[in-house]
C-alpha positions in Angstrom: 14.4 -11.8 -18.3 14.6 -12.5 -22.0 17.9 -14.5 -21.9 18.1 -18.1 -20.8 20.5 -17.7 -17.9 18.6 -18.5 -14.7 19.2 -17.3 -11.2 20.6 -19.8 -8.7 18.1 -22.4 -7.9 18.0 -21.4 -4.3 19.4 -17.9 -3.4 21.1 -17.7 0.0 18.5 -15.4 1.4 15.9 -18.1 0.8 18.0 -21.0 1.8 19.0 -19.5 5.1 15.4 -18.4 6.2 13.6 -20.6 8.7 10.0 -21.0 9.6 8.9 -19.2 12.7 5.6 -20.4 14.3 3.1 -17.8 15.3 3.7 -16.6 18.9 -0.1 -16.8 19.8 -2.7 -19.5 19.3 -5.3 -18.9 16.6 -8.1 -16.6 17.6 -10.9 -18.9 16.3 -12.3 -16.1 14.1 -10.7 -17.3 10.8 -12.0 -20.9 10.6 -8.5 -22.3 10.6 -6.4 -23.7 13.4 -3.4 -25.3 11.8 -1.2 -25.1 8.7 -2.9 -28.1 7.3 -6.3 -26.3 7.7 -4.9 -23.5 5.6 -3.5 -25.8 2.9 -6.8 -27.7 2.7 -8.8 -24.5 2.3 -6.3 -23.0 -0.2 -6.6 -26.1 -2.5 -10.4 -26.1 -2.1 -10.6 -22.4 -2.9 -8.8 -22.9 -6.2 -11.1 -25.7 -7.4 -14.0 -23.3 -7.4 -12.9 -19.7 -6.9 -16.4 -18.3 -7.5 -17.9 -20.5 -4.7 -15.1 -19.5 -2.3 -15.6 -15.8 -2.9 -19.4 -16.2 -2.5 -18.8 -17.8 0.9 -16.6 -14.8 1.9 -19.1 -12.2 0.5 -22.0 -13.9 2.4 -20.5 -12.6 5.7 -21.4 -9.1 4.4 -24.8 -7.4 3.8 -26.5 -7.4 0.4 -29.5 -5.5 -0.8 -30.8 -7.8 -3.5 -29.8 -10.6 -5.8 -28.0 -12.6 -3.1 -26.8 -15.3 -3.4 -26.1 -14.7 -7.1 -27.3 -17.2 -9.7 -23.7 -17.3 -11.0 -20.7 -16.7 -8.8 -18.3 -15.5 -11.5 -18.4 -15.0 -15.3 -15.6 -14.5 -17.8 -11.9 -14.7 -17.4 -8.7 -12.6 -17.4 -8.6 -12.6 -21.2 -12.1 -11.6 -22.0 -13.0 -9.7 -18.8 -14.6 -11.0 -15.7 -17.4 -10.3 -13.2 -17.9 -11.5 -9.7 -21.4 -11.8 -8.2 -23.2 -10.5 -11.4 -26.7 -9.2 -10.6 -26.1 -8.8 -6.9 -26.6 -5.4 -5.4 -25.3 -3.8 -2.2 -23.5 -0.8 -0.9 -20.0 -0.5 0.6 -21.0 2.2 3.1 -23.7 0.0 4.6 -21.1 -2.6 5.3 -18.4 -0.3 6.6 -20.5 2.3 8.5 -24.3 1.6 8.9 -24.2 -1.9 10.2 -21.6 -1.0 13.0 -23.6 2.2 13.8 -26.7 0.1 14.2 -25.0 -2.4 16.5 -23.0 0.0 18.7 -23.2 3.7 17.7 -21.1 4.8 20.7 -18.1 2.5 19.9 -15.1 4.6 18.8 -14.5 4.3 15.1 -11.5 6.6 14.6 -9.0 8.4 16.9 -7.5 11.2 14.8 -4.1 12.6 15.8 -2.5 15.6 14.2 1.2 16.1 13.9 0.9 19.2 16.1 -0.7 17.1 18.9 -4.3 18.0 18.3 -6.8 15.1 18.6 -10.4 14.4 17.5 -12.5 11.3 17.8 -15.5 9.9 16.0 -17.8 7.1 17.0 -19.5 4.9 14.4 -22.6 6.9 15.0 -20.6 10.1 14.2 -19.1 8.5 11.1 -22.6 7.5 9.8 -24.1 11.0 10.4 -21.2 12.8 8.7 -21.1 10.3 5.8 -24.8 10.4 5.1 -25.0 14.2 5.5 -22.1 14.8 3.1 -23.5 12.3 0.7 -26.7 14.4 0.7 -24.7 17.6 0.2 -22.9 16.0 -2.9 -26.3 15.0 -4.2 -27.6 18.5 -3.9 -24.6 19.8 -5.7 -25.7 17.6 -8.7 -23.3 14.7 -8.2 -24.9 11.6 -9.6 -24.0 7.9 -9.8 -21.0 7.6 -12.0 -19.8 11.2 -11.6 -16.2 11.6 -10.3 -15.3 13.3 -7.0 -11.6 14.1 -6.5 -10.3 13.8 -2.9 -7.2 15.9 -2.1 -7.0 15.2 1.6 -4.4 14.0 4.1 -5.4 11.5 6.8 -8.4 13.3 8.4 -11.7 12.2 9.9 -13.4 13.9 6.9 -11.4 11.6 4.5 -13.4 8.6 5.9 -16.7 10.4 5.5 -15.9 11.7 2.0 -14.9 8.2 0.7 -18.0 6.5 2.2 -20.3 9.3 1.0 -19.1 8.6 -2.5 -19.8 4.9 -2.0 -23.2 5.8 -0.6 -24.5 7.6 -3.7 -22.5 5.6 -6.3 -20.1 8.4 -7.2 -16.6 7.4 -8.4 -13.9 8.8 -6.2 -10.2 9.4 -6.9 -8.0 10.0 -3.9 -5.0 12.1 -4.9 -1.9 12.2 -2.7 -1.8 15.5 -0.9 1.9 15.9 -1.5 1.6 15.9 -5.3 2.7 19.0 -7.2 0.0 21.2 -8.8 0.8 19.8 -12.2 0.5 16.1 -11.0 -2.8 17.1 -9.4 -4.1 18.7 -12.5 -3.1 15.8 -14.7 -5.3 13.4 -12.6 -8.3 15.7 -12.3 -8.2 16.4 -16.0 -8.1 12.7 -16.8 -11.0 11.8 -14.6 -13.2 14.9 -15.5 -14.1 15.3 -11.8 -17.1 17.6 -10.9 -16.2 18.2 -7.3 -12.9 18.4 -5.4 -12.8 17.9 -1.6 -9.6 19.3 0.0 -8.4 21.0 3.1 -7.2 24.6 3.7 -3.7 23.4 4.7 -1.9 20.3 6.1 1.1 19.8 8.2 4.2 17.6 7.6 7.4 17.7 9.6 6.5 21.0 11.0 5.9 22.6 7.6 2.6 23.9 6.3 1.3 22.5 3.0 -1.1 24.9 1.2 -3.5 22.4 -0.3 -6.2 24.9 -1.3 -3.7 27.3 -2.8 -2.0 24.5 -4.8 -5.4 23.5 -6.1 -6.3 27.1 -7.0 -3.2 27.4 -9.1 -4.5 24.9 -11.6 -8.3 25.2 -11.4 -8.4 27.5 -14.4 -7.2 24.6 -16.5 -9.9 22.2 -15.1 -13.3 23.3 -16.5 -15.1 20.2 -15.3 -14.8 21.3 -11.6 -18.0 22.9 -10.4 -17.6 22.8 -6.6 -14.7 22.8 -4.2 -15.3 21.7 -0.6 -12.7 22.8 1.9 -12.1 21.1 5.3 -10.8 23.6 8.0 -7.6 21.7 9.1 -5.5 24.7 10.1 -8.3 27.3 10.3 -6.1 29.8 8.5 -7.8 33.0 7.4 -5.3 33.4 4.6 -7.0 30.8 2.3 -8.6 32.1 -0.9 -12.3 31.1 -1.2 -14.3 31.9 -4.4 -18.0 31.8 -3.8 -20.2 30.1 -4.9 -17.8 27.5 -6.1 -15.9 27.2 -2.9 -17.5 26.2 0.4 -16.2 25.1 3.8 -17.1 21.6 4.9 -18.7 22.7 8.2 -20.8 25.4 6.6 -22.0 23.0 3.9 -23.0 20.3 6.4 -24.7 22.8 8.7 -27.0 23.9 5.9 -27.6 20.3 4.7 -30.7 19.2 6.7 -31.2 15.6 5.5 -29.2 12.4 5.3 -28.7 10.4 2.1 -29.9 6.8 1.9 -27.5 4.4 0.3 -28.2 3.5 -3.3 -28.1 -0.1 -4.6 -24.9 -0.7 -6.6 -24.3 -3.7 -8.8 -21.3 -5.7 -7.6 -19.1 -4.9 -10.7 -19.9 -1.2 -11.1 -16.8 1.1 -10.8 -16.3 2.9 -7.5 -12.9 4.4 -7.5 -9.8 5.3 -9.6 -6.3 5.0 -8.2 -3.4 6.4 -10.2 0.0 4.8 -10.4 3.0 7.1 -10.9 5.2 6.5 -14.0 8.7 7.6 -14.7 7.8 9.5 -17.9 4.6 7.9 -19.3 1.2 9.2 -18.4 0.1 7.9 -15.0 -2.4 5.0 -15.2 -5.9 5.4 -13.7 -6.7 1.9 -12.4 -10.4 1.3 -12.1 -11.7 -0.8 -9.2 -15.2 -2.1 -8.6 -16.9 -1.1 -5.4 -18.4 -4.3 -4.0 -15.6 -6.5 -5.4 -13.1 -4.3 -3.6 -15.1 -4.4 -0.4 -15.2 -8.2 -0.4 -11.5 -8.5 -1.1 -10.4 -5.8 1.4 -12.6 -7.4 4.1 -11.1 -10.8 3.3 -7.5 -9.4 3.2 -7.8 -7.5 6.4 -9.4 -10.5 8.1 -6.7 -12.9 7.2 -3.6 -10.6 7.4 -4.6 -8.7 10.5 -7.4 -10.7 12.2 -9.2 -7.6 13.3 -12.2 -7.6 15.7 -14.2 -4.8 17.3 -12.1 -5.0 20.5 -8.9 -4.2 18.6 -7.2 -0.7 18.5 -5.6 -0.7 15.1 -3.4 1.6 13.2 -2.6 1.6 9.5 0.2 4.1 9.1 -0.1 4.6 5.4 -1.0 7.9 3.7 -4.6 8.0 2.4 -3.2 8.7 -1.1 -1.8 5.2 -1.4 -4.0 2.2 -1.8 -2.7 0.5 1.3 -4.9 2.9 3.4 -8.1 2.2 1.5 -7.5 -1.6 1.6 -6.4 -1.9 5.3 -8.2 1.1 6.9 -10.8 3.1 5.0 -12.6 -0.1 3.8 -11.0 -3.2 5.2 -10.8 -2.1 8.9 -14.1 -0.3 8.9 -15.8 -3.4 7.4 -14.3 -5.4 10.4 -15.7 -2.8 12.9 -12.4 -2.1 14.6 -11.4 1.1 16.4 -8.8 2.8 14.1 -6.2 5.4 14.3 -5.6 8.0 11.7 -2.3 10.0 12.0 -1.5 13.1 10.0 2.3 13.5 10.1 5.7 11.8 9.9 6.3 8.8 12.2 9.6 10.2 13.5 8.5 13.8 14.1 9.0 15.7 16.3 11.1 13.0 17.9 12.2 9.5 16.8 9.8 7.8 19.3 6.6 9.3 17.9 5.5 5.9 16.7 6.1 4.2 20.1 4.4 7.1 21.9 1.2 6.7 19.9 1.2 3.0 20.3 1.6 3.3 24.1 -0.9 6.1 24.6 -3.7 4.6 22.6 -3.0 1.0 23.6 -2.7 0.0 19.9 -2.4 -3.7 19.6 -2.2 -4.2 15.8 -0.4 -2.2 13.2 -0.2 -2.2 9.4 2.8 -0.4 8.0 5.8 -0.6 5.6 9.2 -2.2 6.2 10.7 1.2 5.9 9.2 2.1 9.3 10.8 -0.9 11.0 14.2 0.0 9.4 13.8 3.5 10.6 13.1 2.4 14.2 16.1 0.1 14.1 18.3 2.9 12.8 17.4 5.1 15.7 18.2 2.3 18.2 16.5 0.8 21.2 17.1 3.8 23.5 13.9 5.4 22.1 12.0 2.2 22.5 13.0 1.8 26.1 11.1 4.9 27.0 7.8 3.3 26.3 5.7 0.3 27.3 4.3 -1.3 24.2 4.1 -4.8 25.5 0.4 -4.9 24.5 1.4 -4.8 20.8 0.5 -8.2 19.2 0.9 -7.8 15.5 2.7 -5.8 12.8 1.7 -6.6 9.2 3.6 -5.0 6.4 3.5 -4.3 2.6 5.3 -2.0 0.2 8.9 -3.2 0.0 10.9 -6.4 0.7 11.4 -7.0 4.4 15.0 -8.2 5.1 15.6 -10.9 7.7 17.9 -8.6 9.8 15.1 -6.1 10.3 12.6 -8.9 10.9 14.7 -10.3 13.7 15.5 -6.8 15.2 11.8 -6.1 15.4 10.9 -9.5 16.7 13.6 -9.4 19.5 13.4 -5.7 20.5 10.0 -4.3 19.6 8.1 -7.5 20.3 10.4 -9.1 22.9 9.7 -12.4 21.1 5.9 -12.1 21.4 5.1 -10.1 18.3 3.7 -11.6 15.2 5.4 -10.1 12.1 3.5 -10.6 8.9 5.0 -9.4 5.7 2.7 -9.4 2.6 2.8 -8.6 -1.1 0.3 -6.8 -3.4 0.0 -4.1 -6.0 -2.3 -1.2 -6.7 -3.6 -3.3 -9.6 -4.4 -6.3 -7.4 -6.3 -4.2 -4.8 -5.1 -6.5 -2.0 -2.0 -7.9 -0.5 -2.7 -11.4 -1.8 0.3 -13.2 -0.3 0.3 -13.1 3.5 0.6 -15.3 6.5 -2.7 -16.2 8.2 -2.6 -14.6 11.6 -2.0 -17.2 14.3 -2.2 -20.1 11.8 0.6 -20.2 9.3 4.3 -19.7 10.2 6.3 -16.7 9.1 9.6 -16.9 7.2 11.8 -13.8 7.7 12.2 -12.2 4.3 9.4 -13.9 2.5 6.0 -12.5 1.5 4.2 -15.5 2.9 2.0 -18.0 1.1 -0.9 -17.0 -1.2 -4.2 -16.3 0.5 -7.1 -18.6 -0.3 -8.9 -17.6 -3.5 -5.7 -16.3 -5.2 -4.1 -18.4 -7.9 -0.7 -17.6 -9.4 2.1 -19.1 -11.5 5.8 -18.4 -11.9 7.2 -18.8 -15.4 10.7 -19.2 -16.7 12.1 -17.3 -19.7 10.4 -19.8 -22.0 7.0 -19.3 -20.4 7.1 -22.7 -18.7 6.4 -23.2 -15.0 9.6 -22.5 -13.1 10.6 -25.1 -10.5 10.6 -24.2 -6.8 13.5 -22.1 -5.8 14.0 -20.6 -9.3 13.2 -17.0 -10.0 10.8 -16.3 -12.9 7.9 -14.1 -14.0 5.2 -13.8 -11.4 1.7 -13.9 -13.0 -1.9 -14.4 -11.9 -3.9 -17.0 -13.7 -7.4 -16.5 -12.3 -9.3 -13.3 -11.5 -10.4 -12.4 -7.9 -12.8 -9.7 -6.8 -10.2 -6.9 -5.9 -8.3 -7.2 -9.2 -8.7 -4.0 -11.1 -11.0 -4.0 -14.1 -9.5 -1.5 -16.6 -7.4 1.6 -17.1 -9.6 4.7 -17.0 -10.4 5.8 -20.6 -7.6 3.6 -22.0 -8.6 0.0 -22.4 -5.9 -0.6 -25.1 -3.2 0.3 -22.6 -4.8 -2.1 -20.1 -4.5 -4.9 -22.5 -1.1 -4.0 -23.8 0.6 -3.4 -20.5 -0.8 -6.3 -18.5 -1.8 -9.0 -21.0 0.8 -9.1 -23.7 4.2 -10.3 -22.6 2.9 -13.5 -21.0 -0.1 -13.9 -23.2 -3.7 -12.6 -22.9 -4.8 -15.3 -20.3 -2.3 -14.2 -17.6 -2.0 -11.0 -15.6 1.6 -9.9 -15.8 2.8 -8.4 -12.5 6.1 -7.4 -14.0 7.7 -8.7 -10.8 10.3 -11.4 -10.4 9.6 -14.0 -7.8 10.1 -17.6 -6.6 8.3 -20.1 -4.5 10.3 -22.0 -1.9 9.9 -25.5 -0.7 7.5 -24.4 2.0 5.2 -22.7 -0.4 6.2 -19.2 0.6 6.5 -16.5 -2.2 9.6 -14.4 -2.4 9.2 -11.3 -4.6 12.8 -10.3 -5.5 12.1 -7.1 -7.4 10.7 -5.7 -10.6 11.5 -7.7 -13.7 13.3 -4.7 -15.2 15.2 -4.3 -11.9 17.0 -7.7 -12.1 20.7 -7.1 -12.9 22.3 -9.0 -15.7 26.1 -9.2 -14.8 28.2 -11.0 -17.4 25.2 -13.3 -18.2 24.5 -13.9 -14.5 21.1 -12.7 -13.3 21.3 -11.2 -9.8 18.4 -10.2 -7.6 18.4 -6.7 -6.3 16.5 -7.8 -3.2 19.1 -10.5 -2.5 21.9 -7.9 -2.7 20.0 -5.4 -0.6 19.4 -8.1 2.0 23.1 -8.9 2.1 24.0 -5.3 2.8 21.3 -5.0 5.4 22.6 -8.0 7.2 25.7 -6.1 8.1 25.7 -4.6 11.6 25.2 -0.9 11.5 23.5 -0.7 8.1 20.0 0.8 8.4 18.8 1.0 4.7 20.1 -0.3 1.4 19.2 0.1 -2.2 20.8 -1.5 -5.3 20.6 -0.6 -8.9 22.3 -1.8 -12.1 24.3 0.5 -14.3 25.7 -0.1 -17.8 29.2 -1.6 -18.1 31.2 -2.0 -21.4 32.6 -5.4 -20.3 29.9 -7.0 -18.1 26.8 -5.4 -19.6 25.7 -4.3 -16.2 27.2 -4.0 -12.7 25.6 -3.3 -9.4 25.8 0.0 -7.6 24.7 0.3 -4.0 23.4 3.0 -1.7 23.5 2.7 2.1 22.4 4.7 5.1 23.9 3.8 8.5 22.3 3.5 11.9 22.7 6.3 14.4 26.2 6.6 15.8 27.7 4.4 13.1 29.1 7.1 10.8 32.8 6.4 10.0 32.7 2.8 11.3 31.8 1.2 8.0 33.6 1.7 4.7 32.7 1.2 1.1 35.2 -1.7 1.0 33.5 -3.4 4.0 30.1 -3.2 2.2 31.5 -4.5 -1.1 33.2 -7.4 0.7 29.8 -8.3 2.4 28.2 -8.6 -1.1 31.0 -10.8 -2.3 30.9 -13.0 0.8 27.1 -13.4 0.7 26.6 -13.9 -3.1 29.9 -14.3 -4.8 32.5 -12.3 -6.7 30.0 -11.7 -9.5 28.1 -9.4 -7.1 31.1 -7.1 -6.4 29.7 -3.6 -6.9 31.1 -0.8 -9.1 30.6 1.5 -6.1 28.6 1.8 -2.9 27.6 5.3 -1.8 27.1 6.2 1.9 24.1 8.5 2.1 22.5 10.4 4.9 19.0 9.5 3.7 17.1 7.9 0.8 14.5 9.4 -1.6 11.2 7.9 -0.4 7.5 8.1 -1.2 5.3 9.0 1.8 4.3 5.3 1.9 7.9 4.5 2.6 9.2 3.1 -0.6 12.7 3.9 -1.7 12.5 5.4 -5.2 15.4 3.6 -6.8 14.9 5.1 -10.3 15.7 8.5 -8.9 19.0 7.1 -7.5 19.6 5.6 -10.9 19.1 9.0 -12.6 21.3 10.8 -10.1 24.2 8.4 -10.6 24.0 8.0 -14.4 23.1 11.6 -15.4 23.7 13.7 -12.4 20.2 15.1 -12.4 16.6 14.1 -12.1 14.1 14.3 -15.0 11.5 11.7 -13.8 8.4 12.1 -11.7 9.2 13.4 -8.2 5.7 14.4 -7.1 5.2 11.4 -4.9 8.2 12.0 -2.7 7.8 12.7 1.0 10.5 15.4 0.8 11.5 16.5 -2.8 14.1 18.8 -1.4 16.2 15.8 -0.3 17.3 15.3 -4.0 19.6 18.3 -3.9 21.2 17.0 -0.7 21.7 13.5 -2.2 23.1 15.1 -5.4 25.8 16.8 -3.3 26.6 13.6 -1.4 26.9 11.5 -4.6 29.1 14.2 -6.3 31.5 14.2 -3.3 31.9 10.4 -3.3 32.4 10.0 -7.0 
C-alpha cells in the first residue's frame, strides 16, 4: 500500500451489509444488555486499559500480589507488562477451581474419528494433570524448560498443557500433521527437553505415524532427554527406545504423587507458538501464561458467553492457536463441558458435524468459515437427517466470512434462531479481539464485528494518517493488552523489525488491510501484500472472493494477483462448486459476476474451476500455494501445514488442463 491510490470509500460488500440483531436476549452474565452498554464500556476501557484488565483478571484466582500496585507498565515501543508482581497459576484457574466445586461435572467428551469415545470429569482432568506434572518434575523438567507437544486432539493434550502450566514449564504445541523436517526445526529452535507424542493418529481413515516421524529426526535433536508416548492406536509396531521412551500410562502408573501448582509471575513466558512462513524461518511467538489466561478467559466469555451448563465444541486442531484460546484455556477457565474431536469434519460422511452436534446436544460451536462453506457445498439434504435445533451459537475465526455463507447458515442450520459471530485475531494477538458481544451487539454479515473492550486500534492511510471510515488502510494496534505476544523466541531483533518498523515503533503492525464502517464494525479485507494493484486501482481480495461466493452454486473462492505487463497486476480466481453444480457454471459466468459486482477493472485474467482447495487443518485456504502453481507450475514453499499435501498434485493437473 505504498502508492496513494485508495480503495473505494465504501466497497459494495460493506455498503450492502445490514445489521442483524441477536436472536436471543442477553444472558445477564456479561454485564451488558444493550448496544449502548457495550459502547459505554468500550470507551471507558480505553481511558484506562490497565484498570479495565484488572477488573477482568479479578474474576480469576491469584496466589499473591493481588490486586497489583500498578496495573500496567511500559508500552508497545519499549515493552510492556500487565499485573507486574502478581502471582498465580493458569492450571488452578482452568482445572483446580472447577474440580473443587464439582469434580463430577464432565470436562471433556473425546470422540475419535473411528467412533471411539472417552470422557473425563474435572476431577479426572485434575488428577491426570497433577500426576503428569509430577512425572515431568521427576524427569528433571524445571520452570522455564521447554516441553514439545506433538499430539492431536486427545484428552491427554489437555493434561499435558496444564501440567506444563502447573510447574512453570514452557510448552510448544506442534501441529501433528507437520513433516519430520518442520517438526525438527521447531524442536531444535526451542531446545526442548521432553517431547510428548502419540503412537499414531487417524485422519480421513489414514494412519499417521507420529512416533515414527519423531524418531526419524531425534538423532538431530540432542536436547531431547525423554519421549512420552500416548497409546492412541495401541499398535505394537511402534519403536520404543528405553529408557528414553516411555508410555504415558506406564509413566503415570509409577508416579505416586501429585504436583502442586507453582506460583508464576503474570508476565513470565508460558508457551511458544510458531507461525509458518513461505521461505523464512518460522517465528516462535512467545506468550505469557497469566496474561494469556486473562485474555483467553475474556475473549471466550464475550465471543461465546460460556457457562458450566453449556456443551461446547471448538473444532480447531490443537496445533493452531484457536484451540488453546477457545478450548484448552478459554473454555476450561469458564468451566464448560467441552468436546474434543480427532478427525475430519466431513468423514466418513458429510454429516459428521451434524451427527456430533445432535448426539452430544452441543449448543455452542467455535469453528472456521471454511466449515460453513463446506456444509453449504454438501447441501441441506445432509442437515435434514439431524435435529440440531438446540444449537444456539456459532462463532468463527480464521478467514473472511462472506455474506452468502452467513445467510445460508442463518437460514438453514439455524432456522433463523442461530447467532453467528464472526471474529478476527492473529497468533500474535493471542485473541480474536474483534467480535460481537453474544446477545448484546448486532452482527453484520461479512464483518468481523466491533473491537472488544480493552483493545485499541487504528487504521492508517498510505501517509500514516488516520483513514476515514469506509476507507481501507493499514490495521495497527496502538495499545498493548494481556494476550499480545511479548517477543520472538531467541530473536528479539526480528520481533522489532517485523512488527514495529513499517508504521513506527509505537504501533503493532498487523500487516492486514482493513476498514471501519459507519457502525463501528471492522472489516479485514486481506493481507497488505494480498491487495491487488490493477492499473493503479487497489482491489480487495476479500471483496472479489465475496462477489464470487455470492453466485449461486459457488462453494469456495480464492483470488490472487499475478503480474501483467500492461496493468501491473490482474486478478486470477479459483472456485469450487457446490455438489451437483458441475457444468452449470462457466468461467465466463464467474468473470461477469466480478465485473457486475465491482466493475470492469476487476475482470480476471482467468478463473479456474477446481475440485478442492489447498487448506490447512484449521481450514484456511493457502492462497500462496495457488499462486505458485499458477505462476511457476510447481510448489517450493512450505506445505507442512496442509491438511492433505497430496492434493497439490491433483490441483496441478486440473490447472494444467484449464490453461
